[in-house]
C-alpha positions as CSV (number, residue, x, y, z in Angstrom):
1,M,-14.5,84.1,105.6
2,T,-14.5,87.9,105.7
3,N,-17.4,90.0,104.1
4,I,-14.9,91.4,101.6
5,A,-13.6,88.0,100.6
6,M,-17.3,86.7,100.1
7,Q,-18.1,89.8,98.0
8,N,-15.0,89.2,95.8
9,K,-15.7,85.5,95.5
10,H,-19.2,86.5,94.3
11,Y,-18.0,89.2,91.9
12,I,-15.4,86.7,90.3
13,K,-18.2,84.1,90.0
14,S,-20.6,86.4,88.3
15,N,-17.9,88.0,86.2
16,N,-16.9,84.5,84.9
17,D,-20.6,83.8,84.2
18,F,-20.8,87.0,82.2
19,N,-17.6,86.2,80.4
20,K,-19.2,82.8,79.4
21,I,-22.3,84.4,78.1
22,I,-20.3,86.9,76.0
23,V,-18.2,84.1,74.6
24,S,-21.2,82.1,73.9
25,A,-23.0,85.0,72.1
26,I,-19.9,85.6,70.0
27,R,-19.7,82.1,68.9
28,L,-23.4,82.0,68.1
29,I,-23.0,85.3,66.0
30,L,-20.0,83.8,64.1
31,S,-21.7,80.4,63.5
32,V,-24.7,82.2,61.9
33,L,-22.6,84.3,59.9
34,L,-20.3,81.6,58.6
35,F,-22.9,79.0,58.2
36,G,-25.9,81.1,56.9
37,G,-23.7,83.6,54.8
38,L,-20.9,81.6,53.5
39,V,-21.5,77.8,53.6
40,S,-25.1,77.6,52.3
41,G,-25.7,76.4,48.8
42,C,-27.9,79.3,48.0
43,S,-26.9,82.4,50.1
44,I,-26.0,85.8,49.3
45,A,-23.4,86.8,51.9
46,K,-22.9,90.4,50.9
47,R,-25.4,92.9,49.7
48,V,-24.7,96.1,47.9
49,N,-27.0,99.1,48.0
50,A,-29.7,96.9,49.5
51,P,-33.1,97.8,47.8
52,K,-36.5,98.2,49.5
53,N,-37.7,95.0,51.1
54,R,-41.2,95.2,49.7
55,I,-43.1,95.6,46.6
56,E,-44.6,99.1,46.2
57,P,-48.2,98.9,45.2
58,S,-47.5,101.0,42.1
59,E,-44.9,98.7,40.7
60,K,-45.9,96.3,38.1
61,L,-44.4,92.9,38.1
62,G,-44.9,92.4,34.4
63,S,-48.0,92.1,32.4
64,F,-51.5,92.1,34.1
65,D,-52.1,88.5,32.9
66,T,-53.4,86.0,35.5
67,K,-50.2,84.3,36.0
68,S,-48.4,87.8,36.9
69,Q,-51.5,88.5,39.3
70,V,-51.0,85.3,41.1
71,L,-47.4,85.5,41.4
72,D,-47.6,89.1,42.8
73,S,-50.1,88.0,45.4
74,V,-48.0,84.9,46.6
75,V,-44.8,86.8,46.4
76,K,-46.2,89.7,48.6
77,S,-47.1,87.0,51.2
78,W,-43.5,85.8,51.4
79,I,-41.7,89.2,51.8
80,G,-39.8,89.4,55.2
81,V,-39.6,85.6,55.8
82,P,-36.5,85.1,57.5
83,Y,-33.6,83.0,55.9
84,R,-33.0,79.6,57.1
85,Y,-30.8,77.2,55.4
86,G,-32.8,74.1,54.3
87,G,-36.0,75.8,55.1
88,T,-39.2,75.5,53.1
89,S,-41.7,77.4,55.1
90,K,-42.8,80.8,56.2
91,S,-41.0,80.2,59.6
92,G,-37.7,80.2,57.5
93,V,-36.8,79.6,53.9
94,D,-33.5,79.4,51.7
95,C,-33.5,80.4,47.9
96,S,-34.5,77.0,46.5
97,G,-37.0,76.5,49.2
98,L,-38.6,79.7,48.4
99,V,-38.8,79.0,44.7
100,S,-40.1,75.6,45.3
101,A,-42.8,77.0,47.7
102,I,-43.9,79.8,45.6
103,Y,-44.4,77.7,42.6
104,K,-46.4,75.3,44.5
105,E,-48.6,78.0,46.1
106,A,-49.0,80.0,42.9
107,F,-49.1,77.3,40.1
108,Q,-49.5,74.0,41.8
109,I,-46.3,72.8,40.2
110,N,-43.7,70.7,42.4
111,L,-40.1,71.7,41.6
112,P,-36.9,70.2,43.0
113,R,-35.4,71.2,46.1
114,S,-31.8,72.2,45.2
115,T,-30.4,74.9,42.9
116,T,-28.5,72.4,41.0
117,E,-31.6,70.3,40.3
118,L,-33.4,73.7,39.4
119,L,-30.7,74.4,36.7
120,S,-31.4,70.9,35.2
121,I,-35.0,71.5,34.6
122,I,-34.8,74.8,32.9
123,Q,-34.8,75.8,29.2
124,V,-32.2,78.4,29.1
125,I,-33.2,81.8,27.7
126,E,-31.6,85.3,27.0
127,E,-31.8,87.6,29.8
128,N,-33.8,90.1,27.6
129,S,-36.5,87.4,27.1
130,L,-37.2,87.1,30.8
131,Q,-41.0,87.0,31.8
132,P,-42.5,86.9,35.3
133,G,-42.1,83.5,36.8
134,D,-38.9,82.5,35.0
135,L,-35.9,81.6,37.3
136,V,-32.7,83.6,37.5
137,F,-29.5,82.1,38.7
138,Y,-26.4,83.6,40.2
139,E,-22.9,82.0,40.6
140,I,-21.8,82.5,44.1
141,E,-18.7,80.4,44.1
142,K,-17.4,79.3,40.5
143,E,-19.4,76.3,39.4
144,K,-20.0,75.1,43.0
145,E,-22.5,77.5,44.6
146,F,-25.5,79.0,43.2
147,H,-28.4,81.3,44.1
148,V,-31.8,81.3,42.7
149,G,-34.7,83.7,42.4
150,I,-38.0,84.1,40.5
151,Y,-38.1,86.9,38.0
152,L,-40.9,89.3,38.5
153,G,-40.6,91.9,35.6
154,N,-39.0,95.3,35.2
155,G,-35.5,93.9,36.2
156,K,-36.6,92.8,39.6
157,F,-36.7,89.2,41.3
158,V,-37.7,87.7,44.5
159,H,-35.2,85.7,46.6
160,A,-34.2,84.6,50.1
161,S,-31.2,86.6,51.1
162,S,-29.2,84.9,53.9
163,I,-29.0,88.4,55.5
164,K,-32.3,90.0,54.9
165,G,-34.7,87.0,54.4
166,V,-37.2,87.1,51.5
167,M,-36.9,90.2,49.4
168,I,-37.0,91.8,46.0
169,S,-33.9,92.9,44.4
170,N,-32.9,94.5,41.2
171,M,-30.8,92.5,38.7
172,E,-28.8,95.6,37.9
173,E,-27.4,95.9,41.3
174,A,-23.6,95.4,41.1
175,Y,-23.4,92.4,43.2
176,F,-25.9,90.6,41.2
177,R,-24.8,92.0,37.7
178,Q,-21.5,90.4,38.5
179,R,-22.7,87.1,39.4
180,F,-25.6,86.5,36.9
181,Y,-25.2,82.9,35.6
182,K,-28.3,82.0,33.7
183,A,-31.9,82.5,33.2
184,G,-34.6,80.0,32.2
185,K,-38.1,78.9,31.9
186,I,-39.2,75.7,33.5
187,K,-39.3,73.0,30.8
188,N,-42.7,72.2,29.3
189,T,-42.7,68.7,30.5
190,L,-42.9,69.6,34.1
191,L,-45.7,72.1,33.3
192,K,-48.2,69.3,32.0
């Protein structure tokens, strides 16, 4: 085989390898976007005017009672944790996993693991009655897919975004305002 033929054969082989790598990367990106952003039972696929991804020290999360202080401390330790469908730890968490983990860490309360089950254990309250620690629910797909977060005070809540991970958002953002479903307190029977 001539030197030029060998070089062309090597080029074609390496070019095919490169194409396979590109195709694999595109498939991986698409599966992450489709699975993590559209399919998950507690994801937010689109963000509008994404707010800061951390709590500023000067921001108050509600009253300065012990519950708010404990909640504030625990929430700060979760900010920036990546999103992972079905996740329940700081290596990756989804929205209901975050709610369950924060309640367990902050208040030693075991909560159910899915948004549907969480909806079944709340006492529904008016939005203007929200207190730090209450749950806020968003309807992503009509009566099929829900997203949940924990209200922190001053119109803010912590949640696990499928795109940005654990973050604090404002309930008045257009995306959340349009999808607000319910707010509620954990029923007293679970708190005893």
